[in-house]
N, CA, C, O and the ligand as a Tripos MOL2 file, in Angstrom:
@<TRIPOS>MOLECULE
protein
  301   299    76     0     0
PROTEIN
NO_CHARGES

@<TRIPOS>ATOM
      1 N           7.4410  -11.2880  -18.7420 N.3       1 MET1
      2 CA          8.7140  -10.6210  -18.9950 C.3       1 MET1
      3 C           9.8800  -11.5930  -18.8550 C.2       1 MET1
      4 O          11.0200  -11.2400  -19.1590 O.2       1 MET1
      5 N           9.6070  -12.8030  -18.4020 N.am      2 GLY2
      6 CA         10.6480  -13.7980  -18.2630 C.3       2 GLY2
      7 C          11.5710  -13.5680  -17.0900 C.2       2 GLY2
      8 O          12.5780  -14.2590  -16.9420 O.2       2 GLY2
      9 N          11.2350  -12.6060  -16.2580 N.am      3 LYS3
     10 CA         12.0830  -12.3250  -15.1100 C.3       3 LYS3
     11 C          11.7940  -13.3200  -13.9950 C.2       3 LYS3
     12 O          10.6380  -13.6130  -13.6880 O.2       3 LYS3
     13 N          12.8430  -13.8250  -13.4060 N.am      4 ILE4
     14 CA         12.6590  -14.7740  -12.3120 C.3       4 ILE4
     15 C          12.2800  -14.0120  -11.0460 C.2       4 ILE4
     16 O          13.0040  -13.1210  -10.6020 O.2       4 ILE4
     17 N          11.1440  -14.3730  -10.4790 N.am      5 VAL5
     18 CA         10.6810  -13.7160   -9.2660 C.3       5 VAL5
     19 C          10.9450  -14.6160   -8.0650 C.2       5 VAL5
     20 O          10.5200  -15.7700   -8.0110 O.2       5 VAL5
     21 N          11.6510  -14.0500   -7.1210 N.am      6 ILE6
     22 CA         11.9130  -14.7840   -5.8830 C.3       6 ILE6
     23 C          10.8220  -14.3930   -4.8850 C.2       6 ILE6
     24 O          10.7830  -13.2440   -4.4450 O.2       6 ILE6
     25 N           9.9510  -15.3060   -4.5250 N.am      7 PRO7
     26 CA          8.7820  -14.9350   -3.7380 C.3       7 PRO7
     27 C           9.0370  -14.7240   -2.2570 C.2       7 PRO7
     28 O           8.1040  -14.3930   -1.5260 O.2       7 PRO7
     29 N          10.2420  -14.9000   -1.7960 N.am      8 GLY8
     30 CA         10.4610  -14.8080   -0.3640 C.3       8 GLY8
     31 C          10.0020  -16.0850    0.3090 C.2       8 GLY8
     32 O           9.6760  -17.0700   -0.3540 O.2       8 GLY8
     33 N           9.9780  -16.0610    1.6190 N.am      9 ARG9
     34 CA          9.5800  -17.2850    2.3270 C.3       9 ARG9
     35 C           8.5530  -16.9300    3.3920 C.2       9 ARG9
     36 O           8.5510  -15.8100    3.9030 O.2       9 ARG9
     37 N           7.6870  -17.8670    3.7280 N.am     10 PRO10
     38 CA          6.7000  -17.5900    4.7690 C.3      10 PRO10
     39 C           7.3790  -17.5040    6.1290 C.2      10 PRO10
     40 O           8.3800  -18.1810    6.3660 O.2      10 PRO10
     41 N           6.8480  -16.6790    7.0240 N.am     11 PRO11
     42 CA          7.4680  -16.5280    8.3410 C.3      11 PRO11
     43 C           7.2940  -17.7700    9.1920 C.2      11 PRO11
     44 O           6.2440  -18.4130    9.1690 O.2      11 PRO11
     45 N           8.3300  -18.1000    9.9390 N.am     12 SER12
     46 CA          8.2120  -19.1680   10.9310 C.3      12 SER12
     47 C           7.4000  -18.6380   12.1060 C.2      12 SER12
     48 O           7.1290  -17.4400   12.1940 O.2      12 SER12
     49 N           7.0180  -19.5300   12.9990 N.am     13 ASP13
     50 CA          6.2530  -19.0840   14.1680 C.3      13 ASP13
     51 C           7.0200  -18.0330   14.9610 C.2      13 ASP13
     52 O           6.4570  -17.0270   15.3920 O.2      13 ASP13
     53 N           8.3150  -18.2830   15.1470 N.am     14 GLY14
     54 CA          9.1210  -17.3370   15.9210 C.3      14 GLY14
     55 C           9.2600  -16.0000   15.2370 C.2      14 GLY14
     56 O           9.2010  -14.9520   15.8800 O.2      14 GLY14
     57 N           9.4440  -16.0370   13.9350 N.am     15 GLU15
     58 CA          9.5880  -14.7890   13.1780 C.3      15 GLU15
     59 C           8.2770  -14.0150   13.1690 C.2      15 GLU15
     60 O           8.2660  -12.7900   13.2890 O.2      15 GLU15
     61 N           7.1730  -14.7420   13.0270 N.am     16 TRP16
     62 CA          5.8850  -14.0770   13.0150 C.3      16 TRP16
     63 C           5.6010  -13.4290   14.3690 C.2      16 TRP16
     64 O           5.0950  -12.3090   14.4390 O.2      16 TRP16
     65 N           5.9290  -14.1400   15.4300 N.am     17 GLN17
     66 CA          5.7050  -13.5990   16.7660 C.3      17 GLN17
     67 C           6.5350  -12.3380   16.9860 C.2      17 GLN17
     68 O           6.0470  -11.3450   17.5270 O.2      17 GLN17
     69 N           7.7900  -12.3910   16.5600 N.am     18 ALA18
     70 CA          8.6510  -11.2220   16.7020 C.3      18 ALA18
     71 C           8.0860  -10.0400   15.9220 C.2      18 ALA18
     72 O           8.1260   -8.8960   16.3760 O.2      18 ALA18
     73 N           7.5640  -10.3400   14.7480 N.am     19 LEU19
     74 CA          7.0210   -9.2840   13.8920 C.3      19 LEU19
     75 C           5.7830   -8.6500   14.5310 C.2      19 LEU19
     76 O           5.6680   -7.4260   14.5940 O.2      19 LEU19
     77 N           4.8640   -9.4860   15.0010 N.am     20 THR20
     78 CA          3.6140   -8.9580   15.5370 C.3      20 THR20
     79 C           3.8040   -8.2780   16.8720 C.2      20 THR20
     80 O           3.0630   -7.3580   17.2190 O.2      20 THR20
     81 N           4.7980   -8.7270   17.6280 N.am     21 LEU21
     82 CA          5.0490   -8.1130   18.9300 C.3      21 LEU21
     83 C           5.9740   -6.9140   18.8080 C.2      21 LEU21
     84 O           6.2890   -6.2590   19.8010 O.2      21 LEU21
     85 N           6.4110   -6.6270   17.5730 N.am     22 ARG22
     86 CA          7.2950   -5.5010   17.2970 C.3      22 ARG22
     87 C           8.5920   -5.5780   18.1040 C.2      22 ARG22
     88 O           9.1080   -4.5780   18.6040 O.2      22 ARG22
     89 N           9.0890   -6.7970   18.2050 N.am     23 HIS23
     90 CA         10.4190   -6.9600   18.7720 C.3      23 HIS23
     91 C          11.4310   -6.4190   17.7600 C.2      23 HIS23
     92 O          11.1190   -6.2320   16.5840 O.2      23 HIS23
     93 N          12.6170   -6.1800   18.2330 N.am     24 ALA24
     94 CA         13.6510   -5.6790   17.3250 C.3      24 ALA24
     95 C          14.2900   -6.8460   16.5820 C.2      24 ALA24
     96 O          15.5030   -7.0430   16.6370 O.2      24 ALA24
     97 N          13.4630   -7.6090   15.8920 N.am     25 ALA25
     98 CA         13.9670   -8.7410   15.1290 C.3      25 ALA25
     99 C          14.3910   -8.2750   13.7450 C.2      25 ALA25
    100 O          13.7880   -7.3580   13.1880 O.2      25 ALA25
    101 N          15.4130   -8.8900   13.1900 N.am     26 PRO26
    102 CA         15.8790   -8.4990   11.8540 C.3      26 PRO26
    103 C          14.9610   -9.0590   10.7780 C.2      26 PRO26
    104 O          15.3560   -9.9100    9.9810 O.2      26 PRO26
    105 N          13.7310   -8.5630   10.7730 N.am     27 VAL27
    106 CA         12.7380   -9.0900    9.8460 C.3      27 VAL27
    107 C          12.3840   -8.0410    8.8080 C.2      27 VAL27
    108 O          12.0440   -6.9050    9.1390 O.2      27 VAL27
    109 N          12.4680   -8.4340    7.5710 N.am     28 LEU28
    110 CA         12.0400   -7.5740    6.4710 C.3      28 LEU28
    111 C          10.9030   -8.3360    5.8080 C.2      28 LEU28
    112 O          11.1150   -9.4030    5.2310 O.2      28 LEU28
    113 N           9.7090   -7.7920    5.8910 N.am     29 TYR29
    114 CA          8.5650   -8.5530    5.3910 C.3      29 TYR29
    115 C           7.8210   -7.7970    4.3030 C.2      29 TYR29
    116 O           7.6720   -6.5760    4.3390 O.2      29 TYR29
    117 N           7.3650   -8.5750    3.3400 N.am     30 ALA30
    118 CA          6.5990   -8.0070    2.2380 C.3      30 ALA30
    119 C           5.1660   -8.5120    2.3330 C.2      30 ALA30
    120 O           4.9110   -9.6370    2.7620 O.2      30 ALA30
    121 N           4.2380   -7.6500    1.9220 N.am     31 VAL31
    122 CA          2.8250   -8.0060    1.9790 C.3      31 VAL31
    123 C           2.3020   -8.0970    0.5550 C.2      31 VAL31
    124 O           2.2760   -7.1070   -0.1770 O.2      31 VAL31
    125 N           1.8890   -9.2900    0.1770 N.am     32 ARG32
    126 CA          1.4740   -9.5160   -1.2100 C.3      32 ARG32
    127 C           0.2590   -8.6860   -1.5950 C.2      32 ARG32
    128 O           0.1400   -8.2700   -2.7480 O.2      32 ARG32
    129 N          -0.6340   -8.4380   -0.6630 N.am     33 THR33
    130 CA         -1.8620   -7.7290   -1.0150 C.3      33 THR33
    131 C          -1.6230   -6.2530   -1.2880 C.2      33 THR33
    132 O          -2.3920   -5.6220   -2.0130 O.2      33 THR33
    133 N          -0.5600   -5.6970   -0.7110 N.am     34 THR34
    134 CA         -0.3020   -4.2730   -0.9090 C.3      34 THR34
    135 C           0.8800   -4.0260   -1.8430 C.2      34 THR34
    136 O           1.0130   -2.9350   -2.3970 O.2      34 THR34
    137 N           1.7400   -5.0320   -2.0210 N.am     35 GLY35
    138 CA          2.8830   -4.8830   -2.9010 C.3      35 GLY35
    139 C           4.0150   -4.0600   -2.3020 C.2      35 GLY35
    140 O           4.8950   -3.5890   -3.0220 O.2      35 GLY35
    141 N           3.9910   -3.8890   -0.9840 N.am     36 ILE36
    142 CA          5.0690   -3.1450   -0.3450 C.3      36 ILE36
    143 C           5.7950   -4.0390    0.6550 C.2      36 ILE36
    144 O           5.2810   -5.0650    1.1000 O.2      36 ILE36
    145 N           7.0090   -3.6070    0.9900 N.am     37 TYR37
    146 CA          7.7240   -4.3410    2.0320 C.3      37 TYR37
    147 C           8.0710   -3.3870    3.1670 C.2      37 TYR37
    148 O           8.3460   -2.2050    2.9590 O.2      37 TYR37
    149 N           8.0480   -3.9430    4.3720 N.am     38 CYS38
    150 CA          8.2800   -3.1800    5.5880 C.3      38 CYS38
    151 C           9.3780   -3.8360    6.3960 C.2      38 CYS38
    152 O           9.7900   -4.9650    6.1270 O.2      38 CYS38
    153 N           9.8420   -3.1020    7.3960 N.am     39 ARG39
    154 CA         10.7410   -3.7490    8.3380 C.3      39 ARG39
    155 C          10.0290   -3.8680    9.6800 C.2      39 ARG39
    156 O           9.0080   -3.2310    9.9420 O.2      39 ARG39
    157 N          10.6080   -4.6980   10.4960 N.am     40 ASP40
    158 CA         10.0290   -4.9270   11.8090 C.3      40 ASP40
    159 C           9.8310   -3.5990   12.5340 C.2      40 ASP40
    160 O          10.7150   -2.7420   12.5270 O.2      40 ASP40
    161 N           8.6790   -3.4350   13.1530 N.am     41 GLY41
    162 CA          8.4140   -2.2060   13.8750 C.3      41 GLY41
    163 C           7.6970   -1.1610   13.0520 C.2      41 GLY41
    164 O           7.5180   -0.0350   13.5160 O.2      41 GLY41
    165 N           7.2840   -1.4950   11.8550 N.am     42 CYS42
    166 CA          6.5380   -0.5440   11.0250 C.3      42 CYS42
    167 C           5.2660   -0.1250   11.7510 C.2      42 CYS42
    168 O           4.5820   -0.9680   12.3300 O.2      42 CYS42
    169 N           4.9390    1.1750   11.7270 N.am     43 PRO43
    170 CA          3.7310    1.6390   12.4090 C.3      43 PRO43
    171 C           2.4400    1.2340   11.7010 C.2      43 PRO43
    172 O           1.3530    1.4180   12.2500 O.2      43 PRO43
    173 N           2.5450    0.6940   10.5090 N.am     44 ALA44
    174 CA          1.3350    0.2870    9.7910 C.3      44 ALA44
    175 C           0.6850   -0.9090   10.4830 C.2      44 ALA44
    176 O           1.3080   -1.6040   11.2870 O.2      44 ALA44
    177 N          -0.5680   -1.1240   10.1490 N.am     45 ARG45
    178 CA         -1.3140   -2.2230   10.7370 C.3      45 ARG45
    179 C          -0.6490   -3.5610   10.4070 C.2      45 ARG45
    180 O          -0.1380   -3.7520    9.3030 O.2      45 ARG45
    181 N          -0.6580   -4.4660   11.3520 N.am     46 THR46
    182 CA         -0.0730   -5.7840   11.1300 C.3      46 THR46
    183 C          -0.8740   -6.5360   10.0630 C.2      46 THR46
    184 O          -2.0930   -6.6700   10.1700 O.2      46 THR46
    185 N          -0.1830   -7.0160    9.0460 N.am     47 PRO47
    186 CA         -0.8920   -7.6950    7.9550 C.3      47 PRO47
    187 C          -1.3030   -9.1160    8.3400 C.2      47 PRO47
    188 O          -0.9210   -9.6410    9.3860 O.2      47 PRO47
    189 N          -2.0790   -9.6980    7.4700 N.am     48 ASN48
    190 CA         -2.4620  -11.0890    7.6370 C.3      48 ASN48
    191 C          -1.2530  -11.9770    7.3370 C.2      48 ASN48
    192 O          -0.5690  -11.8090    6.3280 O.2      48 ASN48
    193 N          -1.0120  -12.9220    8.2390 N.am     49 ARG49
    194 CA          0.1850  -13.7520    8.0920 C.3      49 ARG49
    195 C           0.2660  -14.4480    6.7400 C.2      49 ARG49
    196 O           1.3500  -14.5760    6.1710 O.2      49 ARG49
    197 N          -0.8670  -14.8950    6.2250 N.am     50 LYS50
    198 CA         -0.8110  -15.6610    4.9750 C.3      50 LYS50
    199 C          -0.4040  -14.8100    3.7810 C.2      50 LYS50
    200 O          -0.0750  -15.3420    2.7210 O.2      50 LYS50
    201 N          -0.4250  -13.4990    3.9480 N.am     51 ASN51
    202 CA         -0.0230  -12.6100    2.8570 C.3      51 ASN51
    203 C           1.4130  -12.1270    2.9960 C.2      51 ASN51
    204 O           1.8940  -11.3530    2.1680 O.2      51 ASN51
    205 N           2.0960  -12.5780    4.0360 N.am     52 VAL52
    206 CA          3.4260  -12.0700    4.3400 C.3      52 VAL52
    207 C           4.5140  -12.9920    3.8080 C.2      52 VAL52
    208 O           4.4490  -14.2100    3.9760 O.2      52 VAL52
    209 N           5.5100  -12.4010    3.1700 N.am     53 SER53
    210 CA          6.7190  -13.1200    2.7780 C.3      53 SER53
    211 C           7.9070  -12.4050    3.3790 C.2      53 SER53
    212 O           7.9360  -11.1760    3.4480 O.2      53 SER53
    213 N           8.8860  -13.1760    3.8140 N.am     54 LEU54
    214 CA         10.0900  -12.5800    4.3890 C.3      54 LEU54
    215 C          11.2160  -12.5690    3.3700 C.2      54 LEU54
    216 O          11.3590  -13.4810    2.5560 O.2      54 LEU54
    217 N          12.0080  -11.5090    3.4400 N.am     55 PHE55
    218 CA         13.1790  -11.3910    2.5880 C.3      55 PHE55
    219 C          14.3760  -11.0300    3.4530 C.2      55 PHE55
    220 O          14.2300  -10.4610    4.5350 O.2      55 PHE55
    221 N          15.5460  -11.3660    2.9650 N.am     56 ASP56
    222 CA         16.7530  -11.0660    3.7270 C.3      56 ASP56
    223 C          17.2860   -9.6730    3.4290 C.2      56 ASP56
    224 O          17.9150   -9.0480    4.2830 O.2      56 ASP56
    225 N          17.0370   -9.1920    2.2300 N.am     57 THR57
    226 CA         17.5720   -7.8900    1.8470 C.3      57 THR57
    227 C          16.5170   -7.0820    1.0970 C.2      57 THR57
    228 O          15.5790   -7.6420    0.5300 O.2      57 THR57
    229 N          16.6800   -5.7770    1.1000 N.am     58 ARG58
    230 CA         15.7770   -4.9120    0.3400 C.3      58 ARG58
    231 C          15.8840   -5.2180   -1.1480 C.2      58 ARG58
    232 O          14.8900   -5.1870   -1.8720 O.2      58 ARG58
    233 N          17.1030   -5.5130   -1.5950 N.am     59 ALA59
    234 CA         17.2990   -5.7920   -3.0190 C.3      59 ALA59
    235 C          16.4940   -7.0130   -3.4480 C.2      59 ALA59
    236 O          15.9040   -7.0210   -4.5280 O.2      59 ALA59
    237 N          16.4690   -8.0250   -2.6220 N.am     60 SER60
    238 CA         15.7240   -9.2280   -3.0010 C.3      60 SER60
    239 C          14.2250   -8.9640   -2.9910 C.2      60 SER60
    240 O          13.4940   -9.5050   -3.8210 O.2      60 SER60
    241 N          13.7570   -8.1320   -2.0530 N.am     61 ALA61
    242 CA         12.3350   -7.7960   -2.0300 C.3      61 ALA61
    243 C          11.9600   -6.9960   -3.2770 C.2      61 ALA61
    244 O          10.9050   -7.2220   -3.8700 O.2      61 ALA61
    245 N          12.8150   -6.0710   -3.6700 N.am     62 GLU62
    246 CA         12.5280   -5.2570   -4.8470 C.3      62 GLU62
    247 C          12.6320   -6.0790   -6.1260 C.2      62 GLU62
    248 O          11.9200   -5.8310   -7.1000 O.2      62 GLU62
    249 N          13.5340   -7.0650   -6.1080 N.am     63 ALA63
    250 CA         13.6480   -7.9490   -7.2650 C.3      63 ALA63
    251 C          12.3720   -8.7590   -7.4510 C.2      63 ALA63
    252 O          12.0320   -9.1590   -8.5650 O.2      63 ALA63
    253 N          11.6770   -8.9950   -6.3520 N.am     64 ALA64
    254 CA         10.4200   -9.7450   -6.4120 C.3      64 ALA64
    255 C           9.2370   -8.8370   -6.7320 C.2      64 ALA64
    256 O           8.1000   -9.3010   -6.8150 O.2      64 ALA64
    257 N           9.5030   -7.5440   -6.9100 N.am     65 GLY65
    258 CA          8.4590   -6.6400   -7.3520 C.3      65 GLY65
    259 C           7.8040   -5.8140   -6.2580 C.2      65 GLY65
    260 O           6.7830   -5.1710   -6.5040 O.2      65 GLY65
    261 N           8.3640   -5.8170   -5.0630 N.am     66 PHE66
    262 CA          7.7790   -5.0410   -3.9710 C.3      66 PHE66
    263 C           8.4160   -3.6600   -3.8800 C.2      66 PHE66
    264 O           9.5710   -3.4580   -4.2530 O.2      66 PHE66
    265 N           7.6240   -2.7160   -3.3720 N.am     67 ARG67
    266 CA          8.1240   -1.3610   -3.1740 C.3      67 ARG67
    267 C           8.3250   -1.1080   -1.6940 C.2      67 ARG67
    268 O           7.6450   -1.7050   -0.8590 O.2      67 ARG67
    269 N           9.2500   -0.2280   -1.3670 N.am     68 ALA68
    270 CA          9.5290    0.0820    0.0270 C.3      68 ALA68
    271 C           8.3640    0.8460    0.6460 C.2      68 ALA68
    272 O           7.7880    1.7280    0.0090 O.2      68 ALA68
    273 N           8.0180    0.5080    1.8900 N.am     69 CYS69
    274 CA          6.9940    1.2320    2.6250 C.3      69 CYS69
    275 C           7.5430    2.6010    3.0000 C.2      69 CYS69
    276 O           8.6370    2.7180    3.5540 O.2      69 CYS69
    277 N           6.7530    3.6500    2.6840 N.am     70 LYS70
    278 CA          7.2340    5.0000    2.9590 C.3      70 LYS70
    279 C           7.2910    5.3100    4.4430 C.2      70 LYS70
    280 O           8.0150    6.2080    4.8710 O.2      70 LYS70
    281 N           6.5270    4.5630    5.2260 N.am     71 ARG71
    282 CA          6.4750    4.8650    6.6540 C.3      71 ARG71
    283 C           7.6690    4.3120    7.4210 C.2      71 ARG71
    284 O           8.0240    4.8400    8.4750 O.2      71 ARG71
    285 N           8.2970    3.2480    6.9040 N.am     72 CYS72
    286 CA          9.4220    2.7090    7.6700 C.3      72 CYS72
    287 C          10.7380    2.7540    6.9190 C.2      72 CYS72
    288 O          11.7720    2.3950    7.4820 O.2      72 CYS72
    289 N          10.7330    3.1780    5.6810 N.am     73 TRP73
    290 CA         11.9950    3.3280    4.9470 C.3      73 TRP73
    291 C          12.1260    4.7850    4.5130 C.2      73 TRP73
    292 O          12.1610    5.0890    3.3210 O.2      73 TRP73
    293 N          12.1970    5.6530    5.4660 N.am     74 THR74
    294 CA         12.3310    7.0550    5.1100 C.3      74 THR74
    295 C          13.6930    7.3200    4.4990 C.2      74 THR74
    296 O          14.7170    6.8580    5.0010 O.2      74 THR74
    297 N          13.6880    8.0520    3.4350 N.am     75 VAL75
    298 CA         14.9250    8.3080    2.6920 C.3      75 VAL75
    299 C          15.7660    9.3560    3.4170 C.2      75 VAL75
    300 O          16.8490    9.7110    2.9500 O.2      75 VAL75
    301 ZN          6.1460   -0.1230    6.7360 Zn       76 ZN76
@<TRIPOS>BOND
     1     1     2 1
     2     2     3 1
     3     3     4 2
     4     3     5 am
     5     5     6 1
     6     6     7 1
     7     7     8 2
     8     7     9 am
     9     9    10 1
    10    10    11 1
    11    11    12 2
    12    11    13 am
    13    13    14 1
    14    14    15 1
    15    15    16 2
    16    15    17 am
    17    17    18 1
    18    18    19 1
    19    19    20 2
    20    19    21 am
    21    21    22 1
    22    22    23 1
    23    23    24 2
    24    23    25 am
    25    25    26 1
    26    26    27 1
    27    27    28 2
    28    27    29 am
    29    29    30 1
    30    30    31 1
    31    31    32 2
    32    31    33 am
    33    33    34 1
    34    34    35 1
    35    35    36 2
    36    35    37 am
    37    37    38 1
    38    38    39 1
    39    39    40 2
    40    39    41 am
    41    41    42 1
    42    42    43 1
    43    43    44 2
    44    43    45 am
    45    45    46 1
    46    46    47 1
    47    47    48 2
    48    47    49 am
    49    49    50 1
    50    50    51 1
    51    51    52 2
    52    51    53 am
    53    53    54 1
    54    54    55 1
    55    55    56 2
    56    55    57 am
    57    57    58 1
    58    58    59 1
    59    59    60 2
    60    59    61 am
    61    61    62 1
    62    62    63 1
    63    63    64 2
    64    63    65 am
    65    65    66 1
    66    66    67 1
    67    67    68 2
    68    67    69 am
    69    69    70 1
    70    70    71 1
    71    71    72 2
    72    71    73 am
    73    73    74 1
    74    74    75 1
    75    75    76 2
    76    75    77 am
    77    77    78 1
    78    78    79 1
    79    79    80 2
    80    79    81 am
    81    81    82 1
    82    82    83 1
    83    83    84 2
    84    83    85 am
    85    85    86 1
    86    86    87 1
    87    87    88 2
    88    87    89 am
    89    89    90 1
    90    90    91 1
    91    91    92 2
    92    91    93 am
    93    93    94 1
    94    94    95 1
    95    95    96 2
    96    95    97 am
    97    97    98 1
    98    98    99 1
    99    99   100 2
   100    99   101 am
   101   101   102 1
   102   102   103 1
   103   103   104 2
   104   103   105 am
   105   105   106 1
   106   106   107 1
   107   107   108 2
   108   107   109 am
   109   109   110 1
   110   110   111 1
   111   111   112 2
   112   111   113 am
   113   113   114 1
   114   114   115 1
   115   115   116 2
   116   115   117 am
   117   117   118 1
   118   118   119 1
   119   119   120 2
   120   119   121 am
   121   121   122 1
   122   122   123 1
   123   123   124 2
   124   123   125 am
   125   125   126 1
   126   126   127 1
   127   127   128 2
   128   127   129 am
   129   129   130 1
   130   130   131 1
   131   131   132 2
   132   131   133 am
   133   133   134 1
   134   134   135 1
   135   135   136 2
   136   135   137 am
   137   137   138 1
   138   138   139 1
   139   139   140 2
   140   139   141 am
   141   141   142 1
   142   142   143 1
   143   143   144 2
   144   143   145 am
   145   145   146 1
   146   146   147 1
   147   147   148 2
   148   147   149 am
   149   149   150 1
   150   150   151 1
   151   151   152 2
   152   151   153 am
   153   153   154 1
   154   154   155 1
   155   155   156 2
   156   155   157 am
   157   157   158 1
   158   158   159 1
   159   159   160 2
   160   159   161 am
   161   161   162 1
   162   162   163 1
   163   163   164 2
   164   163   165 am
   165   165   166 1
   166   166   167 1
   167   167   168 2
   168   167   169 am
   169   169   170 1
   170   170   171 1
   171   171   172 2
   172   171   173 am
   173   173   174 1
   174   174   175 1
   175   175   176 2
   176   175   177 am
   177   177   178 1
   178   178   179 1
   179   179   180 2
   180   179   181 am
   181   181   182 1
   182   182   183 1
   183   183   184 2
   184   183   185 am
   185   185   186 1
   186   186   187 1
   187   187   188 2
   188   187   189 am
   189   189   190 1
   190   190   191 1
   191   191   192 2
   192   191   193 am
   193   193   194 1
   194   194   195 1
   195   195   196 2
   196   195   197 am
   197   197   198 1
   198   198   199 1
   199   199   200 2
   200   199   201 am
   201   201   202 1
   202   202   203 1
   203   203   204 2
   204   203   205 am
   205   205   206 1
   206   206   207 1
   207   207   208 2
   208   207   209 am
   209   209   210 1
   210   210   211 1
   211   211   212 2
   212   211   213 am
   213   213   214 1
   214   214   215 1
   215   215   216 2
   216   215   217 am
   217   217   218 1
   218   218   219 1
   219   219   220 2
   220   219   221 am
   221   221   222 1
   222   222   223 1
   223   223   224 2
   224   223   225 am
   225   225   226 1
   226   226   227 1
   227   227   228 2
   228   227   229 am
   229   229   230 1
   230   230   231 1
   231   231   232 2
   232   231   233 am
   233   233   234 1
   234   234   235 1
   235   235   236 2
   236   235   237 am
   237   237   238 1
   238   238   239 1
   239   239   240 2
   240   239   241 am
   241   241   242 1
   242   242   243 1
   243   243   244 2
   244   243   245 am
   245   245   246 1
   246   246   247 1
   247   247   248 2
   248   247   249 am
   249   249   250 1
   250   250   251 1
   251   251   252 2
   252   251   253 am
   253   253   254 1
   254   254   255 1
   255   255   256 2
   256   255   257 am
   257   257   258 1
   258   258   259 1
   259   259   260 2
   260   259   261 am
   261   261   262 1
   262   262   263 1
   263   263   264 2
   264   263   265 am
   265   265   266 1
   266   266   267 1
   267   267   268 2
   268   267   269 am
   269   269   270 1
   270   270   271 1
   271   271   272 2
   272   271   273 am
   273   273   274 1
   274   274   275 1
   275   275   276 2
   276   275   277 am
   277   277   278 1
   278   278   279 1
   279   279   280 2
   280   279   281 am
   281   281   282 1
   282   282   283 1
   283   283   284 2
   284   283   285 am
   285   285   286 1
   286   286   287 1
   287   287   288 2
   288   287   289 am
   289   289   290 1
   290   290   291 1
   291   291   292 2
   292   291   293 am
   293   293   294 1
   294   294   295 1
   295   295   296 2
   296   295   297 am
   297   297   298 1
   298   298   299 1
   299   299   300 2
@<TRIPOS>SUBSTRUCTURE
     1 MET1         2 RESIDUE 1 A MET
     2 GLY2         6 RESIDUE 1 A GLY
     3 LYS3        10 RESIDUE 1 A LYS
     4 ILE4        14 RESIDUE 1 A ILE
     5 VAL5        18 RESIDUE 1 A VAL
     6 ILE6        22 RESIDUE 1 A ILE
     7 PRO7        26 RESIDUE 1 A PRO
     8 GLY8        30 RESIDUE 1 A GLY
     9 ARG9        34 RESIDUE 1 A ARG
    10 PRO10       38 RESIDUE 1 A PRO
    11 PRO11       42 RESIDUE 1 A PRO
    12 SER12       46 RESIDUE 1 A SER
    13 ASP13       50 RESIDUE 1 A ASP
    14 GLY14       54 RESIDUE 1 A GLY
    15 GLU15       58 RESIDUE 1 A GLU
    16 TRP16       62 RESIDUE 1 A TRP
    17 GLN17       66 RESIDUE 1 A GLN
    18 ALA18       70 RESIDUE 1 A ALA
    19 LEU19       74 RESIDUE 1 A LEU
    20 THR20       78 RESIDUE 1 A THR
    21 LEU21       82 RESIDUE 1 A LEU
    22 ARG22       86 RESIDUE 1 A ARG
    23 HIS23       90 RESIDUE 1 A HIS
    24 ALA24       94 RESIDUE 1 A ALA
    25 ALA25       98 RESIDUE 1 A ALA
    26 PRO26      102 RESIDUE 1 A PRO
    27 VAL27      106 RESIDUE 1 A VAL
    28 LEU28      110 RESIDUE 1 A LEU
    29 TYR29      114 RESIDUE 1 A TYR
    30 ALA30      118 RESIDUE 1 A ALA
    31 VAL31      122 RESIDUE 1 A VAL
    32 ARG32      126 RESIDUE 1 A ARG
    33 THR33      130 RESIDUE 1 A THR
    34 THR34      134 RESIDUE 1 A THR
    35 GLY35      138 RESIDUE 1 A GLY
    36 ILE36      142 RESIDUE 1 A ILE
    37 TYR37      146 RESIDUE 1 A TYR
    38 CYS38      150 RESIDUE 1 A CYS
    39 ARG39      154 RESIDUE 1 A ARG
    40 ASP40      158 RESIDUE 1 A ASP
    41 GLY41      162 RESIDUE 1 A GLY
    42 CYS42      166 RESIDUE 1 A CYS
    43 PRO43      170 RESIDUE 1 A PRO
    44 ALA44      174 RESIDUE 1 A ALA
    45 ARG45      178 RESIDUE 1 A ARG
    46 THR46      182 RESIDUE 1 A THR
    47 PRO47      186 RESIDUE 1 A PRO
    48 ASN48      190 RESIDUE 1 A ASN
    49 ARG49      194 RESIDUE 1 A ARG
    50 LYS50      198 RESIDUE 1 A LYS
    51 ASN51      202 RESIDUE 1 A ASN
    52 VAL52      206 RESIDUE 1 A VAL
    53 SER53      210 RESIDUE 1 A SER
    54 LEU54      214 RESIDUE 1 A LEU
    55 PHE55      218 RESIDUE 1 A PHE
    56 ASP56      222 RESIDUE 1 A ASP
    57 THR57      226 RESIDUE 1 A THR
    58 ARG58      230 RESIDUE 1 A ARG
    59 ALA59      234 RESIDUE 1 A ALA
    60 SER60      238 RESIDUE 1 A SER
    61 ALA61      242 RESIDUE 1 A ALA
    62 GLU62      246 RESIDUE 1 A GLU
    63 ALA63      250 RESIDUE 1 A ALA
    64 ALA64      254 RESIDUE 1 A ALA
    65 GLY65      258 RESIDUE 1 A GLY
    66 PHE66      262 RESIDUE 1 A PHE
    67 ARG67      266 RESIDUE 1 A ARG
    68 ALA68      270 RESIDUE 1 A ALA
    69 CYS69      274 RESIDUE 1 A CYS
    70 LYS70      278 RESIDUE 1 A LYS
    71 ARG71      282 RESIDUE 1 A ARG
    72 CYS72      286 RESIDUE 1 A CYS
    73 TRP73      290 RESIDUE 1 A TRP
    74 THR74      294 RESIDUE 1 A THR
    75 VAL75      298 RESIDUE 1 A VAL
    76 ZN76       301 GROUP 0 **** ****
């Protein structure tokens, strides 16, 4: 489609630790295997780190083709 996809960035050690420990870190992470993005503290199972990309905004995650997780982005 010629659309530029911004893949996000891999989590740093500190960001990954915050994510897995469910700290209140400002982390918005997308999981490539499921095609959804979550925020820190999502009740879903912690994904494999190698499949995780971080984004700064929901808009950028959606621009990359990810959908919002229904469990942590309740409308
Ligand atoms: Zn979620």
